[in-house]
C-alpha beads as a LAMMPS data file, in Angstrom:
LAMMPS data file: protein, C-alpha beads

439 atoms
438 bonds

1 atom types
1 bond types

-500.0 500.0 xlo xhi
-500.0 500.0 ylo yhi
-500.0 500.0 zlo zhi

Masses

1 110.0

Atoms # bond

1 1 1 226.419 0.755 21.752
2 1 1 223.394 1.660 23.829
3 1 1 220.778 4.173 22.703
4 1 1 218.362 5.840 25.108
5 1 1 214.981 7.066 23.864
6 1 1 212.915 9.531 25.903
7 1 1 209.326 10.335 24.949
8 1 1 206.118 11.357 26.657
9 1 1 203.290 12.179 24.233
10 1 1 201.324 10.368 21.561
11 1 1 202.951 12.217 18.621
12 1 1 206.417 11.371 19.969
13 1 1 205.555 7.684 20.255
14 1 1 204.133 7.652 16.742
15 1 1 207.128 9.383 15.171
16 1 1 209.742 7.487 17.169
17 1 1 208.227 4.050 16.531
18 1 1 210.145 3.566 13.233
19 1 1 213.446 4.503 14.940
20 1 1 212.774 2.208 17.899
21 1 1 211.942 -0.511 15.363
22 1 1 215.209 0.091 13.493
23 1 1 217.292 0.056 16.700
24 1 1 215.806 -3.305 17.682
25 1 1 216.233 -4.777 14.185
26 1 1 219.965 -4.022 14.357
27 1 1 220.365 -5.613 17.769
28 1 1 221.453 -2.352 19.423
29 1 1 220.842 -2.066 23.176
30 1 1 217.850 0.163 23.894
31 1 1 216.883 2.048 27.041
32 1 1 213.278 3.087 26.441
33 1 1 211.890 5.782 28.784
34 1 1 208.297 7.059 28.869
35 1 1 207.763 10.145 31.002
36 1 1 204.034 9.501 31.421
37 1 1 203.264 13.086 30.391
38 1 1 199.971 11.797 28.962
39 1 1 198.169 9.143 30.936
40 1 1 194.816 8.380 29.248
41 1 1 194.021 4.912 27.905
42 1 1 195.389 5.918 24.498
43 1 1 198.806 6.176 26.154
44 1 1 198.602 2.824 27.942
45 1 1 200.833 -0.157 27.271
46 1 1 198.307 -1.282 24.669
47 1 1 199.161 1.729 22.506
48 1 1 202.758 0.574 22.190
49 1 1 201.579 -2.946 21.404
50 1 1 199.153 -1.589 18.785
51 1 1 202.097 0.066 17.044
52 1 1 204.046 -3.188 17.333
53 1 1 206.878 -1.736 19.418
54 1 1 207.969 -2.772 22.925
55 1 1 206.439 -1.310 26.049
56 1 1 208.992 1.164 27.559
57 1 1 211.460 -0.114 30.125
58 1 1 210.601 2.802 32.405
59 1 1 207.485 4.918 32.967
60 1 1 208.047 7.961 35.189
61 1 1 204.280 8.675 35.434
62 1 1 204.572 12.444 35.881
63 1 1 201.053 13.152 34.614
64 1 1 199.916 16.646 33.704
65 1 1 200.746 19.907 35.469
66 1 1 202.343 23.307 35.086
67 1 1 205.370 23.402 32.820
68 1 1 207.958 23.961 35.547
69 1 1 206.707 21.269 37.907
70 1 1 206.136 18.743 35.155
71 1 1 209.565 19.292 33.610
72 1 1 211.273 19.096 37.021
73 1 1 209.599 15.773 37.834
74 1 1 210.644 14.407 34.460
75 1 1 214.224 15.554 34.957
76 1 1 214.464 13.894 38.355
77 1 1 213.186 10.585 37.007
78 1 1 215.228 10.659 33.800
79 1 1 218.426 11.536 35.686
80 1 1 218.145 8.500 37.953
81 1 1 217.601 6.211 34.963
82 1 1 220.409 7.614 32.831
83 1 1 222.902 7.484 35.695
84 1 1 222.134 3.790 36.029
85 1 1 221.812 2.853 32.331
86 1 1 224.649 5.035 30.927
87 1 1 223.572 5.114 27.248
88 1 1 225.961 6.439 24.608
89 1 1 223.324 8.796 23.209
90 1 1 219.824 9.889 24.217
91 1 1 217.280 10.539 21.470
92 1 1 214.428 13.013 21.931
93 1 1 211.841 13.941 19.337
94 1 1 210.236 17.280 18.564
95 1 1 209.401 20.000 21.060
96 1 1 207.586 18.743 24.152
97 1 1 208.471 19.068 27.836
98 1 1 209.821 15.503 27.633
99 1 1 212.260 16.743 24.972
100 1 1 213.358 19.630 27.180
101 1 1 213.794 17.403 30.242
102 1 1 215.606 14.609 28.410
103 1 1 217.981 16.950 26.597
104 1 1 218.892 18.960 29.717
105 1 1 219.513 15.918 31.886
106 1 1 221.542 14.007 29.290
107 1 1 223.728 17.000 28.455
108 1 1 224.402 17.690 32.150
109 1 1 225.508 14.062 32.502
110 1 1 227.804 14.483 29.475
111 1 1 225.729 12.067 27.414
112 1 1 225.310 12.956 23.742
113 1 1 221.846 14.195 22.764
114 1 1 220.294 13.425 19.392
115 1 1 217.407 15.717 18.437
116 1 1 214.992 14.050 16.041
117 1 1 212.990 16.569 13.978
118 1 1 215.476 19.323 14.738
119 1 1 215.562 22.757 13.157
120 1 1 211.842 23.536 13.038
121 1 1 211.075 27.172 13.787
122 1 1 207.817 29.115 14.142
123 1 1 209.783 32.175 15.384
124 1 1 206.965 32.658 17.905
125 1 1 208.480 32.619 21.396
126 1 1 205.032 32.696 22.998
127 1 1 204.704 29.039 21.976
128 1 1 206.132 26.670 24.622
129 1 1 207.078 24.306 21.803
130 1 1 209.368 26.940 20.279
131 1 1 211.146 27.429 23.604
132 1 1 211.581 23.676 24.058
133 1 1 212.963 22.992 20.598
134 1 1 215.441 25.874 20.754
135 1 1 216.787 24.846 24.166
136 1 1 217.091 21.255 23.000
137 1 1 219.146 22.349 19.994
138 1 1 221.609 24.178 22.258
139 1 1 222.302 20.942 24.170
140 1 1 222.421 18.524 21.234
141 1 1 225.348 16.715 19.622
142 1 1 223.485 15.311 16.597
143 1 1 220.605 16.899 14.700
144 1 1 218.278 14.754 12.598
145 1 1 216.548 17.207 10.323
146 1 1 213.444 16.770 8.149
147 1 1 214.276 19.248 5.362
148 1 1 216.988 21.486 3.960
149 1 1 215.079 24.562 5.116
150 1 1 215.152 23.312 8.708
151 1 1 218.874 22.606 8.347
152 1 1 219.458 26.180 7.201
153 1 1 217.657 27.403 10.341
154 1 1 220.301 25.604 12.392
155 1 1 223.161 26.866 10.249
156 1 1 221.879 30.401 10.758
157 1 1 222.002 29.786 14.530
158 1 1 225.668 28.809 14.257
159 1 1 225.545 25.016 14.517
160 1 1 228.222 23.061 12.657
161 1 1 227.126 21.348 9.469
162 1 1 229.233 18.343 10.545
163 1 1 226.573 17.547 13.149
164 1 1 223.534 18.102 10.912
165 1 1 221.860 15.207 9.094
166 1 1 219.006 15.778 6.655
167 1 1 217.173 12.495 7.097
168 1 1 213.643 13.380 6.104
169 1 1 210.921 13.157 8.720
170 1 1 210.046 9.934 10.513
171 1 1 206.402 10.947 10.137
172 1 1 206.621 9.524 6.603
173 1 1 208.036 6.227 7.874
174 1 1 205.366 6.234 10.582
175 1 1 202.438 6.953 8.249
176 1 1 203.330 4.138 5.878
177 1 1 204.165 1.722 8.702
178 1 1 201.122 2.440 10.828
179 1 1 198.561 2.726 8.037
180 1 1 199.453 -0.826 7.050
181 1 1 198.819 -1.932 10.640
182 1 1 195.553 0.054 10.768
183 1 1 194.160 -1.442 7.564
184 1 1 194.699 -4.941 8.920
185 1 1 192.656 -4.053 12.001
186 1 1 189.915 -2.012 10.325
187 1 1 187.890 0.675 12.111
188 1 1 187.564 -0.181 15.799
189 1 1 185.745 2.955 16.952
190 1 1 181.959 2.428 16.880
191 1 1 181.228 6.032 15.957
192 1 1 183.232 5.672 12.742
193 1 1 181.691 2.322 11.918
194 1 1 178.205 3.788 12.471
195 1 1 178.967 6.650 10.074
196 1 1 179.992 4.112 7.394
197 1 1 183.138 6.081 6.576
198 1 1 184.144 3.619 3.851
199 1 1 181.128 4.666 1.768
200 1 1 181.036 8.387 2.647
201 1 1 181.912 11.039 0.047
202 1 1 183.661 14.406 0.452
203 1 1 184.973 13.837 3.957
204 1 1 186.478 16.864 5.702
205 1 1 188.383 15.861 8.830
206 1 1 188.543 18.706 11.352
207 1 1 190.833 19.025 14.370
208 1 1 191.001 22.165 16.467
209 1 1 192.613 22.512 19.869
210 1 1 195.069 25.427 20.017
211 1 1 194.307 28.136 22.541
212 1 1 194.776 30.890 19.953
213 1 1 191.754 29.460 18.134
214 1 1 189.413 27.906 20.677
215 1 1 189.958 30.398 23.509
216 1 1 189.221 33.481 21.398
217 1 1 185.496 33.702 20.740
218 1 1 185.746 35.804 17.583
219 1 1 188.149 33.346 15.966
220 1 1 186.286 30.160 16.826
221 1 1 183.008 31.819 15.769
222 1 1 184.479 32.630 12.346
223 1 1 185.599 29.031 11.930
224 1 1 182.195 27.646 12.888
225 1 1 180.472 30.083 10.531
226 1 1 182.641 28.714 7.726
227 1 1 181.764 25.125 8.661
228 1 1 178.101 26.096 8.614
229 1 1 178.350 26.907 4.899
230 1 1 180.368 23.852 3.821
231 1 1 177.199 21.822 3.299
232 1 1 178.643 19.792 0.407
233 1 1 181.135 18.157 2.753
234 1 1 180.758 15.536 5.455
235 1 1 182.667 17.103 8.337
236 1 1 184.047 14.618 10.859
237 1 1 185.144 16.363 14.051
238 1 1 186.820 14.249 16.758
239 1 1 186.524 16.910 19.419
240 1 1 189.082 17.488 22.141
241 1 1 187.407 17.700 25.599
242 1 1 188.867 21.139 26.229
243 1 1 187.612 22.389 22.858
244 1 1 184.142 21.017 23.614
245 1 1 184.032 22.783 26.972
246 1 1 185.133 26.090 25.441
247 1 1 182.494 25.853 22.716
248 1 1 179.869 25.139 25.369
249 1 1 181.034 28.105 27.440
250 1 1 180.724 30.345 24.365
251 1 1 177.244 28.943 23.561
252 1 1 178.495 27.568 20.217
253 1 1 178.528 23.804 20.727
254 1 1 174.810 23.147 20.156
255 1 1 174.833 25.297 17.006
256 1 1 177.648 23.214 15.541
257 1 1 176.286 19.886 16.761
258 1 1 172.886 20.539 15.138
259 1 1 174.324 20.903 11.623
260 1 1 173.368 17.850 9.561
261 1 1 176.671 17.742 7.688
262 1 1 178.801 17.990 10.834
263 1 1 179.463 14.787 12.772
264 1 1 180.999 15.483 16.192
265 1 1 182.530 12.389 17.716
266 1 1 184.652 11.725 20.770
267 1 1 188.442 11.553 20.346
268 1 1 189.482 8.412 18.501
269 1 1 192.537 6.209 18.576
270 1 1 195.532 6.915 16.382
271 1 1 195.085 3.963 14.037
272 1 1 191.413 4.804 13.477
273 1 1 192.339 8.454 12.959
274 1 1 195.022 7.546 10.426
275 1 1 192.470 5.568 8.425
276 1 1 190.002 8.466 8.648
277 1 1 192.415 11.052 7.257
278 1 1 193.543 8.656 4.515
279 1 1 189.942 8.586 3.287
280 1 1 189.448 12.373 3.517
281 1 1 189.029 14.828 0.662
282 1 1 190.308 17.681 2.831
283 1 1 191.804 18.243 6.267
284 1 1 191.140 21.406 8.284
285 1 1 193.410 21.636 11.308
286 1 1 195.534 23.714 13.662
287 1 1 197.776 20.730 14.435
288 1 1 201.452 20.746 13.479
289 1 1 201.937 17.016 12.980
290 1 1 198.761 16.635 10.947
291 1 1 200.172 19.011 8.329
292 1 1 202.968 16.473 7.834
293 1 1 200.683 13.444 7.802
294 1 1 198.363 15.097 5.284
295 1 1 201.057 15.768 2.697
296 1 1 202.473 12.281 3.235
297 1 1 199.075 10.748 2.456
298 1 1 198.405 13.171 -0.445
299 1 1 195.489 14.926 1.282
300 1 1 195.092 18.725 0.802
301 1 1 195.226 20.567 4.124
302 1 1 194.039 23.995 5.210
303 1 1 195.771 25.109 8.396
304 1 1 193.866 27.222 10.915
305 1 1 196.950 29.193 11.884
306 1 1 198.777 32.363 10.889
307 1 1 202.230 30.793 11.030
308 1 1 203.657 27.302 10.856
309 1 1 206.900 25.550 11.730
310 1 1 206.173 23.375 8.670
311 1 1 206.545 26.070 5.972
312 1 1 207.843 23.499 3.480
313 1 1 204.318 22.067 3.180
314 1 1 203.088 25.518 2.147
315 1 1 206.020 26.137 -0.226
316 1 1 205.387 22.918 -2.195
317 1 1 201.661 23.653 -2.458
318 1 1 200.120 20.941 -0.285
319 1 1 199.101 23.232 2.580
320 1 1 197.438 26.652 2.760
321 1 1 197.444 28.841 5.872
322 1 1 193.928 30.199 6.326
323 1 1 194.014 31.516 9.901
324 1 1 190.496 31.879 11.262
325 1 1 189.254 33.918 8.297
326 1 1 185.837 32.612 7.265
327 1 1 186.052 33.781 3.655
328 1 1 189.553 32.395 3.135
329 1 1 188.484 29.033 4.575
330 1 1 185.406 28.871 2.355
331 1 1 187.232 30.013 -0.779
332 1 1 189.911 27.352 -0.511
333 1 1 187.708 24.523 0.748
334 1 1 185.205 25.028 -2.078
335 1 1 188.002 25.272 -4.619
336 1 1 189.476 21.964 -3.470
337 1 1 186.023 20.382 -3.686
338 1 1 185.026 21.821 -7.053
339 1 1 188.226 22.547 -8.990
340 1 1 189.789 19.186 -9.872
341 1 1 192.947 20.711 -11.336
342 1 1 193.585 22.723 -8.165
343 1 1 192.798 19.774 -5.921
344 1 1 195.088 17.463 -7.901
345 1 1 197.889 20.002 -7.693
346 1 1 197.629 19.996 -3.897
347 1 1 197.368 16.208 -3.738
348 1 1 200.411 15.760 -5.946
349 1 1 202.610 18.260 -4.105
350 1 1 206.047 16.749 -3.604
351 1 1 206.506 15.553 -0.047
352 1 1 209.355 17.632 1.442
353 1 1 209.837 15.115 4.256
354 1 1 211.373 12.300 2.254
355 1 1 210.437 8.844 1.084
356 1 1 210.118 6.927 4.350
357 1 1 213.735 6.035 5.134
358 1 1 214.390 8.608 7.879
359 1 1 214.763 5.958 10.596
360 1 1 217.413 4.085 8.602
361 1 1 219.358 7.291 7.918
362 1 1 219.133 8.317 11.578
363 1 1 220.483 5.060 12.984
364 1 1 223.144 4.925 10.238
365 1 1 224.425 8.351 11.328
366 1 1 224.445 7.386 15.014
367 1 1 226.359 4.189 14.259
368 1 1 228.939 6.163 12.257
369 1 1 229.402 8.727 15.057
370 1 1 229.752 5.921 17.604
371 1 1 232.283 4.007 15.492
372 1 1 234.405 7.145 15.118
373 1 1 234.270 8.105 18.798
374 1 1 232.246 11.242 18.098
375 1 1 229.621 10.549 20.772
376 1 1 232.171 10.914 23.554
377 1 1 231.704 14.210 25.372
378 1 1 234.903 15.176 27.180
379 1 1 236.458 18.318 28.561
380 1 1 238.842 19.934 26.022
381 1 1 242.482 18.890 26.251
382 1 1 243.921 21.499 23.874
383 1 1 244.222 25.234 24.328
384 1 1 241.478 26.964 22.376
385 1 1 242.588 28.192 18.984
386 1 1 241.207 31.267 17.290
387 1 1 239.386 31.574 14.006
388 1 1 238.158 34.339 11.766
389 1 1 234.663 34.360 10.293
390 1 1 234.639 35.450 6.666
391 1 1 232.348 35.831 3.692
392 1 1 233.624 35.392 0.144
393 1 1 232.490 34.927 -3.456
394 1 1 233.928 31.687 -4.846
395 1 1 235.284 32.003 -8.386
396 1 1 236.945 28.619 -8.796
397 1 1 235.319 25.287 -9.607
398 1 1 235.584 23.677 -6.193
399 1 1 233.374 21.582 -3.888
400 1 1 232.520 22.329 -0.282
401 1 1 234.786 19.558 0.966
402 1 1 237.753 20.681 -1.156
403 1 1 237.224 24.349 -0.197
404 1 1 237.325 23.459 3.510
405 1 1 240.470 21.352 3.140
406 1 1 242.241 23.968 1.012
407 1 1 241.418 26.871 3.336
408 1 1 241.470 25.010 6.685
409 1 1 237.926 26.185 7.246
410 1 1 234.361 25.203 8.045
411 1 1 231.591 26.494 5.804
412 1 1 228.424 27.628 7.567
413 1 1 226.228 29.167 4.888
414 1 1 226.057 29.101 1.103
415 1 1 224.051 31.506 -1.063
416 1 1 223.682 30.673 -4.746
417 1 1 222.262 34.058 -5.785
418 1 1 218.656 32.983 -5.329
419 1 1 218.405 30.974 -2.130
420 1 1 220.398 29.582 0.773
421 1 1 221.845 26.110 0.184
422 1 1 222.877 23.433 2.640
423 1 1 226.642 22.876 2.209
424 1 1 226.835 19.145 1.485
425 1 1 230.363 17.918 0.763
426 1 1 229.972 17.636 -3.014
427 1 1 228.145 20.936 -3.608
428 1 1 229.990 22.944 -6.266
429 1 1 230.600 26.488 -5.067
430 1 1 231.588 28.395 -8.203
431 1 1 229.651 31.655 -8.387
432 1 1 228.280 31.309 -4.845
433 1 1 228.780 33.353 -1.690
434 1 1 230.026 31.425 1.344
435 1 1 230.229 32.281 5.018
436 1 1 232.947 30.262 6.722
437 1 1 235.263 30.051 9.704
438 1 1 238.962 30.090 8.781
439 1 1 241.270 28.545 11.396

Bonds

1 1 1 2
2 1 2 3
3 1 3 4
4 1 4 5
5 1 5 6
6 1 6 7
7 1 7 8
8 1 8 9
9 1 9 10
10 1 10 11
11 1 11 12
12 1 12 13
13 1 13 14
14 1 14 15
15 1 15 16
16 1 16 17
17 1 17 18
18 1 18 19
19 1 19 20
20 1 20 21
21 1 21 22
22 1 22 23
23 1 23 24
24 1 24 25
25 1 25 26
26 1 26 27
27 1 27 28
28 1 28 29
29 1 29 30
30 1 30 31
31 1 31 32
32 1 32 33
33 1 33 34
34 1 34 35
35 1 35 36
36 1 36 37
37 1 37 38
38 1 38 39
39 1 39 40
40 1 40 41
41 1 41 42
42 1 42 43
43 1 43 44
44 1 44 45
45 1 45 46
46 1 46 47
47 1 47 48
48 1 48 49
49 1 49 50
50 1 50 51
51 1 51 52
52 1 52 53
53 1 53 54
54 1 54 55
55 1 55 56
56 1 56 57
57 1 57 58
58 1 58 59
59 1 59 60
60 1 60 61
61 1 61 62
62 1 62 63
63 1 63 64
64 1 64 65
65 1 65 66
66 1 66 67
67 1 67 68
68 1 68 69
69 1 69 70
70 1 70 71
71 1 71 72
72 1 72 73
73 1 73 74
74 1 74 75
75 1 75 76
76 1 76 77
77 1 77 78
78 1 78 79
79 1 79 80
80 1 80 81
81 1 81 82
82 1 82 83
83 1 83 84
84 1 84 85
85 1 85 86
86 1 86 87
87 1 87 88
88 1 88 89
89 1 89 90
90 1 90 91
91 1 91 92
92 1 92 93
93 1 93 94
94 1 94 95
95 1 95 96
96 1 96 97
97 1 97 98
98 1 98 99
99 1 99 100
100 1 100 101
101 1 101 102
102 1 102 103
103 1 103 104
104 1 104 105
105 1 105 106
106 1 106 107
107 1 107 108
108 1 108 109
109 1 109 110
110 1 110 111
111 1 111 112
112 1 112 113
113 1 113 114
114 1 114 115
115 1 115 116
116 1 116 117
117 1 117 118
118 1 118 119
119 1 119 120
120 1 120 121
121 1 121 122
122 1 122 123
123 1 123 124
124 1 124 125
125 1 125 126
126 1 126 127
127 1 127 128
128 1 128 129
129 1 129 130
130 1 130 131
131 1 131 132
132 1 132 133
133 1 133 134
134 1 134 135
135 1 135 136
136 1 136 137
137 1 137 138
138 1 138 139
139 1 139 140
140 1 140 141
141 1 141 142
142 1 142 143
143 1 143 144
144 1 144 145
145 1 145 146
146 1 146 147
147 1 147 148
148 1 148 149
149 1 149 150
150 1 150 151
151 1 151 152
152 1 152 153
153 1 153 154
154 1 154 155
155 1 155 156
156 1 156 157
157 1 157 158
158 1 158 159
159 1 159 160
160 1 160 161
161 1 161 162
162 1 162 163
163 1 163 164
164 1 164 165
165 1 165 166
166 1 166 167
167 1 167 168
168 1 168 169
169 1 169 170
170 1 170 171
171 1 171 172
172 1 172 173
173 1 173 174
174 1 174 175
175 1 175 176
176 1 176 177
177 1 177 178
178 1 178 179
179 1 179 180
180 1 180 181
181 1 181 182
182 1 182 183
183 1 183 184
184 1 184 185
185 1 185 186
186 1 186 187
187 1 187 188
188 1 188 189
189 1 189 190
190 1 190 191
191 1 191 192
192 1 192 193
193 1 193 194
194 1 194 195
195 1 195 196
196 1 196 197
197 1 197 198
198 1 198 199
199 1 199 200
200 1 200 201
201 1 201 202
202 1 202 203
203 1 203 204
204 1 204 205
205 1 205 206
206 1 206 207
207 1 207 208
208 1 208 209
209 1 209 210
210 1 210 211
211 1 211 212
212 1 212 213
213 1 213 214
214 1 214 215
215 1 215 216
216 1 216 217
217 1 217 218
218 1 218 219
219 1 219 220
220 1 220 221
221 1 221 222
222 1 222 223
223 1 223 224
224 1 224 225
225 1 225 226
226 1 226 227
227 1 227 228
228 1 228 229
229 1 229 230
230 1 230 231
231 1 231 232
232 1 232 233
233 1 233 234
234 1 234 235
235 1 235 236
236 1 236 237
237 1 237 238
238 1 238 239
239 1 239 240
240 1 240 241
241 1 241 242
242 1 242 243
243 1 243 244
244 1 244 245
245 1 245 246
246 1 246 247
247 1 247 248
248 1 248 249
249 1 249 250
250 1 250 251
251 1 251 252
252 1 252 253
253 1 253 254
254 1 254 255
255 1 255 256
256 1 256 257
257 1 257 258
258 1 258 259
259 1 259 260
260 1 260 261
261 1 261 262
262 1 262 263
263 1 263 264
264 1 264 265
265 1 265 266
266 1 266 267
267 1 267 268
268 1 268 269
269 1 269 270
270 1 270 271
271 1 271 272
272 1 272 273
273 1 273 274
274 1 274 275
275 1 275 276
276 1 276 277
277 1 277 278
278 1 278 279
279 1 279 280
280 1 280 281
281 1 281 282
282 1 282 283
283 1 283 284
284 1 284 285
285 1 285 286
286 1 286 287
287 1 287 288
288 1 288 289
289 1 289 290
290 1 290 291
291 1 291 292
292 1 292 293
293 1 293 294
294 1 294 295
295 1 295 296
296 1 296 297
297 1 297 298
298 1 298 299
299 1 299 300
300 1 300 301
301 1 301 302
302 1 302 303
303 1 303 304
304 1 304 305
305 1 305 306
306 1 306 307
307 1 307 308
308 1 308 309
309 1 309 310
310 1 310 311
311 1 311 312
312 1 312 313
313 1 313 314
314 1 314 315
315 1 315 316
316 1 316 317
317 1 317 318
318 1 318 319
319 1 319 320
320 1 320 321
321 1 321 322
322 1 322 323
323 1 323 324
324 1 324 325
325 1 325 326
326 1 326 327
327 1 327 328
328 1 328 329
329 1 329 330
330 1 330 331
331 1 331 332
332 1 332 333
333 1 333 334
334 1 334 335
335 1 335 336
336 1 336 337
337 1 337 338
338 1 338 339
339 1 339 340
340 1 340 341
341 1 341 342
342 1 342 343
343 1 343 344
344 1 344 345
345 1 345 346
346 1 346 347
347 1 347 348
348 1 348 349
349 1 349 350
350 1 350 351
351 1 351 352
352 1 352 353
353 1 353 354
354 1 354 355
355 1 355 356
356 1 356 357
357 1 357 358
358 1 358 359
359 1 359 360
360 1 360 361
361 1 361 362
362 1 362 363
363 1 363 364
364 1 364 365
365 1 365 366
366 1 366 367
367 1 367 368
368 1 368 369
369 1 369 370
370 1 370 371
371 1 371 372
372 1 372 373
373 1 373 374
374 1 374 375
375 1 375 376
376 1 376 377
377 1 377 378
378 1 378 379
379 1 379 380
380 1 380 381
381 1 381 382
382 1 382 383
383 1 383 384
384 1 384 385
385 1 385 386
386 1 386 387
387 1 387 388
388 1 388 389
389 1 389 390
390 1 390 391
391 1 391 392
392 1 392 393
393 1 393 394
394 1 394 395
395 1 395 396
396 1 396 397
397 1 397 398
398 1 398 399
399 1 399 400
400 1 400 401
401 1 401 402
402 1 402 403
403 1 403 404
404 1 404 405
405 1 405 406
406 1 406 407
407 1 407 408
408 1 408 409
409 1 409 410
410 1 410 411
411 1 411 412
412 1 412 413
413 1 413 414
414 1 414 415
415 1 415 416
416 1 416 417
417 1 417 418
418 1 418 419
419 1 419 420
420 1 420 421
421 1 421 422
422 1 422 423
423 1 423 424
424 1 424 425
425 1 425 426
426 1 426 427
427 1 427 428
428 1 428 429
429 1 429 430
430 1 430 431
431 1 431 432
432 1 432 433
433 1 433 434
434 1 434 435
435 1 435 436
436 1 436 437
437 1 437 438
438 1 438 439
């Protein structure tokens, strides 16, 4: 078996590192493709070595650019590689342009696509990430899903449960794996060493880069006004260059930089950043991935957004959406700082993304599909048969697997009277409503 991996951004590399590691440990052939979507020093060969994974076999070096041009350049490069390498499955992770390009090319070449971190939904089609992840799902053969809620999103879109695998999120594997590497190295960024992070109390790590925050003056002003009043916290702000420029254009950068409790530093490397957040009392962010890392490391997080494709973190109590509302930010930040019971409740929220074995579960599922010939994508040889979609209340004591065998059917959705349930084989259906296809 040969597995292709396509990635192009720092978060993809971080989250795919445990899977790449697992593929290599098992002696499976790997075709490792980097699109070169990001090209700063943080994305150099040294970054792969820092994470103790191999440097990619191919780097397409597309650089930045408009979505259409960038995606087209990626597709051209990926197509040439896949036609030569002929992997049995191509893995893509998340919702970037590299995901879109890899999934489209592989599917057009009749190569199975495996979508890692599938099923996330913000339901906001103005976000390019939402477009990318939805298109990728249409082309995929296997879906590696972080949570049951994400799996239900896919069921609702009509995807077969036979192709859905709730693995947990590789971000958990990655956090544990990479924090161990980081601690061995210690802080390498001078700005963090100068601040003496190891002996600093009440650290608030801030990241802010989304256009809906930094490009709207009223929103970013509200956020800065909140930071101005959080004087009991040491705010560490690794600032994105684009965010810095916007703040300067709005005349807000100097105001923020002159606050004694705010420490603006240049962007820092991933391993340094992972150590920083692990030592934080609170994280304030508009990042998607950081919401996952925070709950994995038991750090309360306030998210500067009005929606999230990580609603599970909110449901379990480890994350609070605060938008750009100054009073809501202050209320929750001060409560985390001063109300130990509330803070402990957030810290101890159950991680919805698993226990750190997502990479093992992912490669196990791929191996099983390969062994059973389920990765082969061929034109149909049988005349299409019809089916009828039904909904029924189950009154007998029967499992999902037995129901499907008895009724020659495939169950799509299960409702237990309170919430939707993912139809695992051994789920008992008595008293539940099911939506199924009968053949």
